[in-house]
N, CA, C and O atoms as CSV, one atom per row, in Angstrom:
chain,resi,resn,atom,element,x,y,z
A,1,MET,N,N,-14.348,5.640,5.245
A,1,MET,CA,C,-14.213,4.434,5.508
A,1,MET,C,C,-15.046,3.025,4.839
A,1,MET,O,O,-14.699,1.904,4.467
A,2,ILE,N,N,-16.465,3.870,4.935
A,2,ILE,CA,C,-18.089,2.543,4.913
A,2,ILE,C,C,-17.632,2.667,3.287
A,2,ILE,O,O,-17.919,1.690,2.596
A,3,ILE,N,N,-16.881,3.894,2.567
A,3,ILE,CA,C,-16.494,3.292,0.781
A,3,ILE,C,C,-15.254,2.322,1.154
A,3,ILE,O,O,-15.208,1.431,0.306
A,4,ASN,N,N,-14.682,2.240,1.696
A,4,ASN,CA,C,-13.521,0.748,2.117
A,4,ASN,C,C,-13.923,-0.278,2.007
A,4,ASN,O,O,-13.660,-1.109,1.138
A,5,ALA,N,N,-14.809,-0.367,3.123
A,5,ALA,CA,C,-15.471,-1.520,3.822
A,5,ALA,C,C,-16.214,-2.045,2.595
A,5,ALA,O,O,-16.100,-3.229,2.280
A,6,ILE,N,N,-17.052,-1.112,1.818
A,6,ILE,CA,C,-17.822,-1.902,0.482
A,6,ILE,C,C,-17.020,-2.257,-0.524
A,6,ILE,O,O,-16.802,-3.348,-1.050
A,7,VAL,N,N,-16.491,-0.869,-0.772
A,7,VAL,CA,C,-15.481,-2.138,-2.315
A,7,VAL,C,C,-14.782,-3.373,-1.856
A,7,VAL,O,O,-14.867,-4.505,-2.333
A,8,VAL,N,N,-14.170,-3.010,-0.981
A,8,VAL,CA,C,-13.120,-4.678,-0.672
A,8,VAL,C,C,-14.235,-5.728,-0.284
A,8,VAL,O,O,-13.967,-6.870,-0.659
A,9,VAL,N,N,-15.148,-5.612,0.231
A,9,VAL,CA,C,-16.416,-6.617,0.070
A,9,VAL,C,C,-16.902,-6.435,-1.392
A,9,VAL,O,O,-17.781,-7.293,-1.473
A,10,THR,N,N,-16.859,-6.034,-2.166
A,10,THR,CA,C,-17.534,-6.565,-3.514
A,10,THR,C,C,-16.544,-6.638,-4.315
A,10,THR,O,O,-16.954,-7.299,-5.268
A,11,MET,N,N,-15.230,-6.279,-4.530
A,11,MET,CA,C,-14.653,-5.925,-5.579
A,11,MET,C,C,-13.381,-6.992,-5.667
A,11,MET,O,O,-12.510,-7.103,-6.530
A,12,THR,N,N,-13.662,-7.884,-4.187
A,12,THR,CA,C,-11.917,-8.568,-4.306
A,12,THR,C,C,-11.903,-9.506,-5.001
A,12,THR,O,O,-10.842,-9.645,-5.609
A,13,PHE,N,N,-12.892,-10.476,-5.242
A,13,PHE,CA,C,-12.910,-11.403,-5.929
A,13,PHE,C,C,-12.647,-10.730,-7.306
A,13,PHE,O,O,-11.514,-11.005,-7.704
A,14,LYS,N,N,-13.281,-10.009,-8.075
A,14,LYS,CA,C,-12.993,-9.354,-9.136
A,14,LYS,C,C,-11.429,-9.146,-9.319
A,14,LYS,O,O,-10.791,-9.713,-10.206
A,15,VAL,N,N,-10.925,-8.346,-8.468
A,15,VAL,CA,C,-10.112,-7.726,-8.573
A,15,VAL,C,C,-8.786,-8.808,-8.714
A,15,VAL,O,O,-7.872,-8.680,-9.529
A,16,ASN,N,N,-8.911,-9.804,-7.797
A,16,ASN,CA,C,-8.144,-10.698,-7.999
A,16,ASN,C,C,-8.096,-12.179,-9.748
A,16,ASN,O,O,-7.144,-12.799,-10.223
A,17,GLN,N,N,-9.377,-12.162,-10.079
A,17,GLN,CA,C,-9.273,-12.247,-11.185
A,17,GLN,C,C,-9.018,-11.694,-12.012
A,17,GLN,O,O,-8.602,-12.429,-12.907
A,18,TRP,N,N,-9.031,-10.402,-12.337
A,18,TRP,CA,C,-8.153,-9.257,-13.157
A,18,TRP,C,C,-6.816,-9.592,-13.114
A,18,TRP,O,O,-6.186,-9.445,-14.161
A,19,MET,N,N,-6.151,-10.074,-11.990
A,19,MET,CA,C,-4.921,-10.003,-11.459
A,19,MET,C,C,-4.326,-11.335,-12.141
A,19,MET,O,O,-3.268,-11.244,-12.764
A,20,THR,N,N,-4.801,-12.217,-12.064
A,20,THR,CA,C,-4.413,-13.629,-12.784
A,20,THR,C,C,-3.737,-13.794,-13.670
A,20,THR,O,O,-2.873,-14.657,-13.824
A,21,PHE,N,N,-4.185,-12.675,-14.599
A,21,PHE,CA,C,-3.676,-12.501,-16.134
A,21,PHE,C,C,-2.546,-11.355,-16.319
A,21,PHE,O,O,-2.294,-10.772,-17.373
A,22,MET,N,N,-1.689,-11.090,-14.592
A,22,MET,CA,C,-0.416,-10.216,-14.633
A,22,MET,C,C,0.847,-11.096,-13.939
A,22,MET,O,O,0.938,-11.890,-13.003
A,23,ARG,N,N,1.490,-10.686,-14.626
A,23,ARG,CA,C,3.113,-11.011,-13.590
A,23,ARG,C,C,2.532,-10.415,-12.265
A,23,ARG,O,O,1.740,-9.472,-12.281
A,24,LYS,N,N,2.916,-10.946,-11.253
A,24,LYS,CA,C,3.029,-10.698,-9.930
A,24,LYS,C,C,3.587,-9.475,-9.413
A,24,LYS,O,O,3.145,-8.838,-8.457
A,25,GLY,N,N,5.009,-9.081,-10.409
A,25,GLY,CA,C,5.566,-7.726,-9.727
A,25,GLY,C,C,4.779,-6.802,-10.596
A,25,GLY,O,O,3.979,-5.989,-10.132
A,26,ARG,N,N,4.965,-6.911,-11.552
A,26,ARG,CA,C,3.573,-5.645,-12.458
A,26,ARG,C,C,2.419,-5.601,-11.330
A,26,ARG,O,O,2.181,-4.769,-10.454
A,27,ALA,N,N,2.065,-6.288,-11.531
A,27,ALA,CA,C,0.560,-6.736,-10.764
A,27,ALA,C,C,1.208,-5.455,-8.740
A,27,ALA,O,O,0.850,-4.394,-8.230
A,28,PHE,N,N,2.230,-6.555,-8.418
A,28,PHE,CA,C,2.388,-5.239,-7.273
A,28,PHE,C,C,2.750,-3.412,-7.869
A,28,PHE,O,O,2.384,-2.410,-7.255
A,29,ILE,N,N,3.232,-3.416,-8.672
A,29,ILE,CA,C,3.466,-2.112,-8.869
A,29,ILE,C,C,2.167,-1.096,-9.500
A,29,ILE,O,O,2.069,0.106,-9.256
A,30,VAL,N,N,1.109,-1.987,-10.457
A,30,VAL,CA,C,-0.079,-1.273,-9.979
A,30,VAL,C,C,-1.067,-0.831,-9.086
A,30,VAL,O,O,-2.010,-0.041,-9.045
A,31,GLY,N,N,-0.245,-1.984,-8.100
A,31,GLY,CA,C,-1.043,-2.182,-7.115
A,31,GLY,C,C,-0.776,-0.504,-6.006
A,31,GLY,O,O,-1.578,0.263,-5.475
A,32,ILE,N,N,0.642,-0.543,-6.067
A,32,ILE,CA,C,0.823,0.626,-5.250
A,32,ILE,C,C,0.511,1.919,-5.867
A,32,ILE,O,O,0.040,2.898,-5.288
A,33,LEU,N,N,0.918,1.787,-7.472
A,33,LEU,CA,C,0.295,3.350,-8.176
A,33,LEU,C,C,-0.647,3.856,-7.402
A,33,LEU,O,O,-0.751,4.701,-6.513
A,34,LEU,N,N,-1.470,2.918,-8.129
A,34,LEU,CA,C,-3.287,3.174,-7.702
A,34,LEU,C,C,-3.397,3.760,-5.938
A,34,LEU,O,O,-3.930,4.750,-5.438
A,35,TYR,N,N,-2.637,2.641,-5.376
A,35,TYR,CA,C,-2.407,3.587,-3.615
A,35,TYR,C,C,-2.245,4.727,-3.877
A,35,TYR,O,O,-2.862,5.739,-3.545
A,36,ALA,N,N,-1.067,4.499,-4.722
A,36,ALA,CA,C,-0.378,6.117,-4.405
A,36,ALA,C,C,-1.546,7.410,-4.596
A,36,ALA,O,O,-1.867,8.303,-3.811
A,37,VAL,N,N,-2.040,7.078,-6.047
A,37,VAL,CA,C,-2.604,8.299,-7.225
A,37,VAL,C,C,-3.507,8.657,-6.205
A,37,VAL,O,O,-3.520,9.819,-5.797
A,38,GLY,N,N,-4.337,7.722,-5.697
A,38,GLY,CA,C,-5.558,7.737,-4.381
A,38,GLY,C,C,-5.499,8.420,-3.848
A,38,GLY,O,O,-6.106,9.473,-4.042
A,39,TYR,N,N,-4.324,8.078,-2.360
A,39,TYR,CA,C,-4.189,8.606,-1.393
A,39,TYR,C,C,-3.312,9.970,-1.385
A,39,TYR,O,O,-3.003,10.646,-0.404
A,40,GLY,N,N,-3.067,10.138,-2.449
A,40,GLY,CA,C,-2.304,11.932,-3.244
A,40,GLY,C,C,-3.239,12.597,-3.409
A,40,GLY,O,O,-3.150,13.776,-3.068
A,41,VAL,N,N,-4.719,12.015,-4.097
A,41,VAL,CA,C,-5.517,13.023,-4.353
A,41,VAL,C,C,-6.595,13.110,-3.275
A,41,VAL,O,O,-7.382,14.050,-3.168
A,42,LEU,N,N,-6.558,12.159,-2.578
A,42,LEU,CA,C,-7.609,11.995,-1.243
A,42,LEU,C,C,-7.097,13.315,-0.395
A,42,LEU,O,O,-7.873,14.224,-0.103
A,43,THR,N,N,-5.747,13.314,-0.044
A,43,THR,CA,C,-5.474,14.176,0.598
A,43,THR,C,C,-5.440,15.747,0.191
A,43,THR,O,O,-5.323,16.318,1.275
A,44,MET,N,N,-5.472,16.454,-0.546
A,44,MET,CA,C,-5.863,17.891,-1.033
A,44,MET,C,C,-7.253,18.021,-1.756
A,44,MET,O,O,-7.652,19.176,-1.907
A,45,SER,N,N,-8.010,17.051,-2.202
A,45,SER,CA,C,-9.277,17.054,-2.569
A,45,SER,C,C,-10.732,17.720,-1.677
A,45,SER,O,O,-11.476,16.768,-1.440
A,46,ASN,N,N,-10.980,18.269,-1.452
A,46,ASN,CA,C,-12.493,19.076,-1.097
A,46,ASN,C,C,-13.762,18.474,-1.859
A,46,ASN,O,O,-14.844,18.746,-1.339
A,47,SER,N,N,-13.778,17.843,-2.797
A,47,SER,CA,C,-15.307,17.653,-3.131
A,47,SER,C,C,-15.741,15.912,-2.471
A,47,SER,O,O,-14.962,15.069,-2.025
A,48,PHE,N,N,-17.021,15.844,-2.606
A,48,PHE,CA,C,-17.313,14.935,-2.030
A,48,PHE,C,C,-17.643,13.458,-2.849
A,48,PHE,O,O,-17.868,12.386,-2.287
A,49,TRP,N,N,-17.613,13.668,-4.140
A,49,TRP,CA,C,-17.707,12.842,-5.314
A,49,TRP,C,C,-16.139,12.652,-5.546
A,49,TRP,O,O,-15.940,11.437,-5.544
A,50,ILE,N,N,-15.201,13.191,-5.701
A,50,ILE,CA,C,-13.626,13.165,-6.034
A,50,ILE,C,C,-13.522,12.290,-5.220
A,50,ILE,O,O,-13.766,11.159,-5.641
A,51,LEU,N,N,-13.141,12.428,-3.800
A,51,LEU,CA,C,-12.899,11.648,-2.556
A,51,LEU,C,C,-13.540,10.096,-2.473
A,51,LEU,O,O,-12.961,9.099,-2.042
A,52,CYS,N,N,-14.621,10.165,-2.900
A,52,CYS,CA,C,-15.415,9.030,-3.204
A,52,CYS,C,C,-14.612,7.948,-4.368
A,52,CYS,O,O,-14.112,6.824,-4.317
A,53,LEU,N,N,-14.728,8.547,-4.961
A,53,LEU,CA,C,-13.960,8.031,-6.161
A,53,LEU,C,C,-12.363,8.099,-6.131
A,53,LEU,O,O,-11.838,7.378,-6.979
A,54,VAL,N,N,-11.543,8.782,-5.367
A,54,VAL,CA,C,-10.492,8.462,-5.333
A,54,VAL,C,C,-10.134,7.399,-4.172
A,54,VAL,O,O,-9.138,6.676,-4.156
A,55,MET,N,N,-10.987,7.448,-3.368
A,55,MET,CA,C,-10.961,6.197,-2.539
A,55,MET,C,C,-11.454,4.870,-2.999
A,55,MET,O,O,-10.981,3.828,-2.544
A,56,VAL,N,N,-12.121,4.885,-3.634
A,56,VAL,CA,C,-12.103,3.381,-4.625
A,56,VAL,C,C,-11.387,3.173,-5.524
A,56,VAL,O,O,-11.724,2.269,-6.289
A,57,ILE,N,N,-10.258,3.836,-5.767
A,57,ILE,CA,C,-9.175,3.834,-6.704
A,57,ILE,C,C,-7.849,3.457,-5.764
A,57,ILE,O,O,-6.989,2.738,-6.272
A,58,ALA,N,N,-7.677,3.932,-4.408
A,58,ALA,CA,C,-6.716,3.473,-3.494
A,58,ALA,C,C,-7.196,2.171,-2.875
A,58,ALA,O,O,-6.350,1.303,-2.657
A,59,THR,N,N,-8.298,1.977,-2.611
A,59,THR,CA,C,-8.889,0.662,-2.231
A,59,THR,C,C,-8.433,-0.654,-2.947
A,59,THR,O,O,-7.822,-1.569,-2.394
A,60,ILE,N,N,-8.905,-0.606,-4.552
A,60,ILE,CA,C,-8.608,-1.667,-5.656
A,60,ILE,C,C,-6.669,-1.577,-5.422
A,60,ILE,O,O,-5.825,-2.469,-5.332
A,61,GLY,N,N,-6.558,0.122,-5.388
A,61,GLY,CA,C,-4.975,-0.577,-5.524
A,61,GLY,C,C,-4.296,-1.380,-4.473
A,61,GLY,O,O,-3.298,-2.079,-4.649
A,62,GLU,N,N,-5.210,-1.133,-2.909
A,62,GLU,CA,C,-4.852,-2.138,-1.635
A,62,GLU,C,C,-4.917,-3.327,-2.229
A,62,GLU,O,O,-3.885,-3.985,-2.101
A,63,LEU,N,N,-5.688,-3.779,-2.774
A,63,LEU,CA,C,-6.524,-4.991,-2.922
A,63,LEU,C,C,-6.097,-5.613,-3.970
A,63,LEU,O,O,-6.569,-6.699,-4.307
A,64,ILE,N,N,-5.063,-4.951,-4.682
A,64,ILE,CA,C,-4.112,-5.291,-5.683
A,64,ILE,C,C,-2.709,-6.448,-5.169
A,64,ILE,O,O,-2.378,-7.602,-5.441
A,65,TYR,N,N,-2.042,-5.001,-4.034
A,65,TYR,CA,C,-0.929,-5.017,-3.638
A,65,TYR,C,C,-0.711,-5.986,-2.343
A,65,TYR,O,O,0.297,-6.659,-2.130
A,66,SER,N,N,-1.842,-5.913,-1.550
A,66,SER,CA,C,-1.554,-6.205,0.154
A,66,SER,C,C,-1.403,-8.170,-0.315
A,66,SER,O,O,-0.569,-8.983,0.081
A,67,PRO,N,N,-2.661,-8.372,-1.338
A,67,PRO,CA,C,-2.047,-10.129,-0.604
A,67,PRO,C,C,-0.692,-10.666,-1.460
A,67,PRO,O,O,0.025,-11.542,-0.977
A,68,ILE,N,N,-0.478,-10.209,-2.449
A,68,ILE,CA,C,0.613,-10.269,-3.468
A,68,ILE,C,C,1.816,-9.746,-2.415
A,68,ILE,O,O,2.768,-10.526,-2.403
A,69,HIS,N,N,1.988,-8.391,-1.384
A,69,HIS,CA,C,3.012,-8.439,-0.478
A,69,HIS,C,C,2.963,-9.707,0.447
A,69,HIS,O,O,3.801,-10.607,0.514
A,70,ASN,N,N,1.805,-9.573,1.133
A,70,ASN,CA,C,2.076,-11.115,2.306
A,70,ASN,C,C,2.114,-12.384,1.728
A,70,ASN,O,O,2.423,-13.450,2.261
A,71,ALA,N,N,1.804,-12.184,0.708
A,71,ALA,CA,C,2.056,-13.964,0.348
A,71,ALA,C,C,3.986,-13.668,-0.037
A,71,ALA,O,O,4.835,-14.205,0.674
A,72,GLN,N,N,4.246,-13.058,-0.840
A,72,GLN,CA,C,5.730,-12.931,-0.786
A,72,GLN,C,C,6.857,-12.565,0.031
A,72,GLN,O,O,8.077,-12.696,-0.074
A,73,ARG,N,N,5.869,-11.937,1.100
A,73,ARG,CA,C,7.039,-11.761,2.530
A,73,ARG,C,C,6.917,-13.414,2.974
A,73,ARG,O,O,8.002,-13.982,3.100
A,74,PHE,N,N,5.807,-14.150,3.196
A,74,PHE,CA,C,5.955,-15.379,3.681
A,74,PHE,C,C,7.070,-16.770,3.337
A,74,PHE,O,O,7.480,-17.720,4.003
A,75,LEU,N,N,7.301,-16.223,1.754
A,75,LEU,CA,C,8.099,-16.537,0.970
A,75,LEU,C,C,9.417,-16.088,1.855
A,75,LEU,O,O,9.676,-16.990,2.651
A,76,MET,N,N,9.981,-15.403,1.924
A,76,MET,CA,C,11.694,-14.811,2.022
A,76,MET,C,C,11.495,-15.333,3.590
A,76,MET,O,O,12.649,-15.524,3.973
A,77,ILE,N,N,10.552,-15.670,4.727
A,77,ILE,CA,C,10.941,-15.859,6.027
A,77,ILE,C,C,11.038,-17.204,6.100
A,77,ILE,O,O,10.354,-18.051,5.526
A,78,PRO,N,N,12.126,-17.364,7.006
A,78,PRO,CA,C,12.312,-18.837,7.074
A,78,PRO,C,C,11.486,-19.331,8.315
A,78,PRO,O,O,11.400,-18.751,9.397
A,79,GLU,N,N,10.777,-20.750,7.874
A,79,GLU,CA,C,10.062,-21.111,9.169
A,79,GLU,C,C,10.396,-21.013,10.626
A,79,GLU,O,O,9.618,-20.837,11.564
A,80,ASP,N,N,11.741,-21.165,10.644
A,80,ASP,CA,C,12.508,-21.169,11.809
A,80,ASP,C,C,12.312,-19.739,12.772
A,80,ASP,O,O,12.217,-19.768,13.999
A,81,LYS,N,N,12.281,-18.645,12.036
A,81,LYS,CA,C,12.745,-16.937,12.649
A,81,LYS,C,C,11.179,-16.365,11.917
A,81,LYS,O,O,11.100,-15.314,11.281
A,82,ARG,N,N,9.976,-17.330,12.177
A,82,ARG,CA,C,8.785,-16.084,11.693
A,82,ARG,C,C,8.769,-15.513,12.716
A,82,ARG,O,O,8.588,-14.325,12.448
A,83,GLY,N,N,8.906,-15.742,14.448
A,83,GLY,CA,C,8.246,-15.084,15.427
A,83,GLY,C,C,9.654,-13.771,15.707
A,83,GLY,O,O,9.512,-12.822,16.478
A,84,THR,N,N,10.538,-13.953,15.141
A,84,THR,CA,C,11.472,-12.668,15.296
A,84,THR,C,C,11.371,-11.897,14.181
A,84,THR,O,O,11.719,-10.725,14.041
A,85,TYR,N,N,10.668,-12.933,13.083
A,85,TYR,CA,C,10.299,-11.239,11.733
A,85,TYR,C,C,8.818,-10.556,11.881
A,85,TYR,O,O,8.391,-9.434,11.608
A,86,SER,N,N,8.136,-11.916,12.522
A,86,SER,CA,C,7.138,-11.034,13.400
A,86,SER,C,C,7.046,-9.961,14.629
A,86,SER,O,O,6.075,-9.392,15.127
A,87,ALA,N,N,8.662,-9.904,14.967
A,87,ALA,CA,C,8.621,-9.037,15.898
A,87,ALA,C,C,8.739,-7.704,15.932
A,87,ALA,O,O,8.335,-6.721,16.552
A,88,MET,N,N,10.002,-8.272,14.330
A,88,MET,CA,C,10.418,-6.557,13.512
A,88,MET,C,C,9.627,-5.894,12.461
A,88,MET,O,O,9.845,-4.872,11.810
A,89,GLU,N,N,8.297,-7.046,12.466
A,89,GLU,CA,C,7.368,-6.413,12.347
A,89,GLU,C,C,6.319,-5.652,12.411
A,89,GLU,O,O,5.616,-4.978,11.658
A,90,THR,N,N,6.414,-5.995,13.740
A,90,THR,CA,C,5.503,-4.815,14.670
A,90,THR,C,C,6.433,-3.514,15.019
A,90,THR,O,O,6.034,-2.358,15.160
A,91,ILE,N,N,7.892,-4.043,15.132
A,91,ILE,CA,C,8.628,-2.457,15.219
A,91,ILE,C,C,8.901,-1.776,14.017
A,91,ILE,O,O,9.699,-0.838,14.030
A,92,CYS,N,N,8.212,-2.207,12.742
A,92,CYS,CA,C,8.388,-1.361,12.123
A,92,CYS,C,C,6.484,-0.625,11.789
A,92,CYS,O,O,6.025,0.389,11.263
A,93,PHE,N,N,6.139,-1.383,12.203
A,93,PHE,CA,C,4.796,-0.501,12.505
A,93,PHE,C,C,4.289,0.691,13.472
A,93,PHE,O,O,3.489,1.611,13.296
A,94,PHE,N,N,5.225,0.222,14.755
A,94,PHE,CA,C,4.986,1.642,15.604
A,94,PHE,C,C,6.422,2.373,14.897
A,94,PHE,O,O,6.962,3.252,15.567
A,95,GLY,N,N,6.886,2.091,13.865
A,95,GLY,CA,C,7.794,3.346,13.453
A,95,GLY,C,C,6.560,4.065,12.410
A,95,GLY,O,O,6.461,5.292,12.444
A,96,SER,N,N,5.840,3.445,11.696
A,96,SER,CA,C,5.284,3.622,10.507
A,96,SER,C,C,4.046,5.008,11.302
A,96,SER,O,O,3.754,6.101,10.816
A,97,GLU,N,N,3.527,4.332,12.740
A,97,GLU,CA,C,2.981,5.223,13.428
A,97,GLU,C,C,3.390,6.526,13.625
A,97,GLU,O,O,2.821,7.530,13.196
A,98,ILE,N,N,4.559,6.469,14.396
A,98,ILE,CA,C,5.524,8.053,14.136
A,98,ILE,C,C,5.673,8.634,12.939
A,98,ILE,O,O,6.376,9.644,12.973
A,99,LEU,N,N,5.209,8.306,11.802
A,99,LEU,CA,C,5.786,8.689,10.870
A,99,LEU,C,C,4.298,9.286,10.529
A,99,LEU,O,O,4.198,10.229,9.744
A,100,ALA,N,N,3.220,8.741,11.107
A,100,ALA,CA,C,1.839,9.145,10.793
A,100,ALA,C,C,1.481,10.443,11.653
A,100,ALA,O,O,0.699,11.359,11.400
A,101,ARG,N,N,2.126,10.270,12.508
A,101,ARG,CA,C,1.660,11.469,13.780
A,101,ARG,C,C,2.666,12.643,12.860
A,101,ARG,O,O,2.149,13.701,12.500
A,102,PHE,N,N,3.921,12.377,12.580
A,102,PHE,CA,C,4.356,13.757,12.150
A,102,PHE,C,C,4.267,14.153,10.719
A,102,PHE,O,O,4.979,14.967,10.131
A,103,GLY,N,N,3.088,13.311,10.161
A,103,GLY,CA,C,2.482,13.783,9.408
A,103,GLY,C,C,1.240,15.147,9.366
A,103,GLY,O,O,0.826,16.004,8.585
A,104,LEU,N,N,0.966,14.543,11.085
A,104,LEU,CA,C,-0.064,15.636,11.676
A,104,LEU,C,C,0.537,16.866,11.633
A,104,LEU,O,O,0.098,17.818,10.988
A,105,ILE,N,N,1.881,16.872,12.540
A,105,ILE,CA,C,2.445,18.144,12.478
A,105,ILE,C,C,2.217,18.891,11.387
A,105,ILE,O,O,1.598,19.950,11.285
A,106,LEU,N,N,2.940,18.050,10.338
A,106,LEU,CA,C,3.690,18.711,9.034
A,106,LEU,C,C,1.904,19.199,8.457
A,106,LEU,O,O,1.837,20.148,7.677
A,107,GLY,N,N,0.884,18.660,8.794
A,107,GLY,CA,C,-0.003,19.136,7.994
A,107,GLY,C,C,-0.188,19.981,8.346
A,107,GLY,O,O,-0.775,20.731,7.566
A,108,SER,N,N,0.072,20.425,9.457
A,108,SER,CA,C,-0.335,21.840,10.363
A,108,SER,C,C,0.701,22.890,9.532
A,108,SER,O,O,0.195,23.991,9.751
A,109,ILE,N,N,1.721,23.070,8.813
A,109,ILE,CA,C,2.639,23.738,8.434
A,109,ILE,C,C,2.200,23.707,6.200
A,109,ILE,O,O,2.151,24.649,5.409
A,110,LEU,N,N,2.041,22.578,6.033
A,110,LEU,CA,C,1.954,22.561,4.501
A,110,LEU,C,C,0.555,22.708,3.875
A,110,LEU,O,O,-0.498,22.205,4.267
A,111,LEU,N,N,0.759,23.447,2.895
A,111,LEU,CA,C,-0.613,23.216,2.409
A,111,LEU,C,C,-0.987,21.654,1.425
A,111,LEU,O,O,-0.355,20.637,1.140
A,112,SER,N,N,-2.336,22.178,1.155
A,112,SER,CA,C,-3.024,20.290,0.868
A,112,SER,C,C,-2.320,19.590,0.344
A,112,SER,O,O,-1.979,18.450,0.661
A,113,TRP,N,N,-1.832,20.654,-1.123
A,113,TRP,CA,C,-1.224,20.391,-2.173
A,113,TRP,C,C,0.070,19.568,-1.815
A,113,TRP,O,O,0.331,18.451,-2.263
A,114,GLN,N,N,1.088,20.534,-0.651
A,114,GLN,CA,C,2.387,19.848,-0.244
A,114,GLN,C,C,2.465,18.685,0.117
A,114,GLN,O,O,3.301,17.841,-0.205
A,115,MET,N,N,1.231,18.570,1.082
A,115,MET,CA,C,0.740,17.380,1.785
A,115,MET,C,C,0.903,16.246,0.801
A,115,MET,O,O,1.647,15.272,0.921
A,116,SER,N,N,0.114,16.523,-0.157
A,116,SER,CA,C,-0.537,15.502,-0.859
A,116,SER,C,C,0.749,14.839,-1.833
A,116,SER,O,O,0.747,13.691,-2.276
A,117,ILE,N,N,1.533,15.577,-1.986
A,117,ILE,CA,C,3.372,15.516,-2.447
A,117,ILE,C,C,4.144,14.574,-1.727
A,117,ILE,O,O,4.931,13.769,-2.227
A,118,TYR,N,N,3.914,14.698,-0.683
A,118,TYR,CA,C,4.488,14.312,0.612
A,118,TYR,C,C,3.782,12.917,1.418
A,118,TYR,O,O,4.404,12.318,2.295
A,119,VAL,N,N,2.735,12.614,1.082
A,119,VAL,CA,C,1.717,11.876,1.014
A,119,VAL,C,C,2.422,10.515,0.070
A,119,VAL,O,O,2.912,9.496,0.555
A,120,VAL,N,N,2.273,10.927,-1.682
A,120,VAL,CA,C,2.766,10.508,-2.465
A,120,VAL,C,C,3.807,9.758,-2.528
A,120,VAL,O,O,3.780,8.601,-2.948
A,121,ILE,N,N,5.293,10.626,-1.922
A,121,ILE,CA,C,6.444,10.446,-2.286
A,121,ILE,C,C,6.662,9.288,-0.924
A,121,ILE,O,O,7.474,8.367,-0.829
A,122,LEU,N,N,5.797,9.663,-0.137
A,122,LEU,CA,C,6.091,8.050,1.027
A,122,LEU,C,C,6.191,6.773,0.577
A,122,LEU,O,O,7.000,5.845,0.581
A,123,ILE,N,N,4.835,7.099,0.093
A,123,ILE,CA,C,3.897,5.372,-0.894
A,123,ILE,C,C,5.020,5.199,-1.470
A,123,ILE,O,O,5.544,4.131,-1.151
A,124,LEU,N,N,5.797,6.029,-2.434
A,124,LEU,CA,C,6.201,5.417,-3.147
A,124,LEU,C,C,7.650,5.026,-2.911
A,124,LEU,O,O,8.265,4.286,-3.679
A,125,ILE,N,N,8.077,5.469,-1.998
A,125,ILE,CA,C,9.312,4.748,-1.024
A,125,ILE,C,C,9.102,4.029,-0.703
A,125,ILE,O,O,9.882,3.079,-0.644
A,126,GLY,N,N,7.825,4.005,-0.255
A,126,GLY,CA,C,7.643,1.987,0.318
A,126,GLY,C,C,7.558,1.206,-0.077
A,126,GLY,O,O,7.823,0.096,0.385
A,127,GLY,N,N,7.002,1.586,-1.475
A,127,GLY,CA,C,6.676,0.604,-2.616
A,127,GLY,C,C,7.939,0.186,-3.005
A,127,GLY,O,O,8.331,-0.979,-2.937
A,128,ALA,N,N,8.942,1.671,-3.642
A,128,ALA,CA,C,9.662,0.303,-4.353
A,128,ALA,C,C,10.731,0.042,-3.106
A,128,ALA,O,O,11.904,-0.226,-3.364
A,129,LEU,N,N,10.230,0.143,-1.681
A,129,LEU,CA,C,11.727,-0.472,-1.302
A,129,LEU,C,C,10.760,-2.073,-1.065
A,129,LEU,O,O,11.398,-2.982,-1.596
A,130,MET,N,N,9.768,-2.463,-0.583
A,130,MET,CA,C,9.002,-3.751,-0.946
A,130,MET,C,C,8.876,-4.447,-1.623
A,130,MET,O,O,8.566,-5.619,-1.404
A,131,TYR,N,N,9.171,-3.705,-3.135
A,131,TYR,CA,C,8.895,-4.298,-4.567
A,131,TYR,C,C,10.826,-4.605,-4.552
A,131,TYR,O,O,11.250,-5.327,-5.454
A,132,ILE,N,N,11.387,-4.291,-3.990
A,132,ILE,CA,C,12.945,-4.738,-3.511
A,132,ILE,C,C,13.202,-6.072,-3.343
A,132,ILE,O,O,13.527,-7.062,-3.997
A,133,ALA,N,N,12.896,-5.680,-2.046
A,133,ALA,CA,C,12.933,-7.085,-1.082
A,133,ALA,C,C,12.272,-7.899,-1.203
A,133,ALA,O,O,12.575,-9.060,-0.925
A,134,LEU,N,N,10.831,-7.414,-1.794
A,134,LEU,CA,C,10.158,-9.183,-2.555
A,134,LEU,C,C,10.280,-9.940,-3.762
A,134,LEU,O,O,10.040,-11.131,-3.961
A,135,PHE,N,N,10.741,-8.948,-4.622
A,135,PHE,CA,C,11.109,-9.374,-5.884
A,135,PHE,C,C,12.278,-9.390,-6.487
A,135,PHE,O,O,12.450,-10.163,-7.430
A,136,LYS,N,N,13.120,-8.683,-6.126
A,136,LYS,CA,C,14.419,-8.454,-6.053
A,136,LYS,C,C,15.437,-9.218,-5.252
A,136,LYS,O,O,16.617,-9.186,-5.599
A,137,ASN,N,N,15.185,-9.660,-4.572
A,137,ASN,CA,C,15.373,-10.896,-3.156
A,137,ASN,C,C,16.280,-12.280,-3.626
A,137,ASN,O,O,15.632,-13.323,-3.708
A,138,PRO,N,N,17.931,-12.345,-3.977
A,138,PRO,CA,C,17.411,-13.216,-4.585
A,138,PRO,C,C,17.532,-14.804,-3.734
A,138,PRO,O,O,17.786,-15.905,-4.223
A,139,HIS,N,N,17.229,-14.407,-2.211
A,139,HIS,CA,C,16.601,-16.017,-1.736
A,139,HIS,C,C,15.178,-16.337,-1.688
A,139,HIS,O,O,14.654,-17.135,-0.911
A,140,ILE,N,N,14.678,-15.737,-2.466
A,140,ILE,CA,C,13.133,-16.109,-2.146
A,140,ILE,C,C,12.990,-16.442,-3.983
A,140,ILE,O,O,13.674,-15.803,-4.783
A,141,SER,N,N,12.035,-17.490,-4.410
A,141,SER,CA,C,11.472,-17.489,-5.755
A,141,SER,C,C,10.279,-17.497,-6.131
A,141,SER,O,O,9.403,-18.281,-5.768
A,142,ILE,N,N,10.160,-16.274,-7.174
A,142,ILE,CA,C,8.804,-15.857,-7.197
A,142,ILE,C,C,7.482,-16.841,-8.022
A,142,ILE,O,O,7.448,-17.303,-9.162
A,143,LYS,N,N,6.605,-16.896,-7.036
A,143,LYS,CA,C,5.670,-18.345,-7.989
A,143,LYS,C,C,4.650,-17.421,-8.631
A,143,LYS,O,O,3.782,-17.879,-9.375
């Protein structure tokens, strides 16, 4: 947790500088892939230094995709319906909590590498769905 906070504080501006040279769609994909790799390895590793390294990788991935996701999401929402979309986002958040609790149960059955594959698949499916919704939606313009 502290590694995440340190990386966010120290790397936010540098990551934003790096991302100014990439198209938003490509940067979003890079961020999701870094996030998936980071958490995939984090799920199965037992080495302290590897855990620290992949936490840095996952956090950089989050720093890349999260601002793009938030900005594009607000372009997609009509101003008069932001409350409805906000309520739906809350429902989705609770759905993700249920999925996380299912992961705890699944983690007691699966081996660490199997759990890692499960986590990576979930992140990649979620990232692909977000990419389609944010960048392939004909109702919003990509800036």
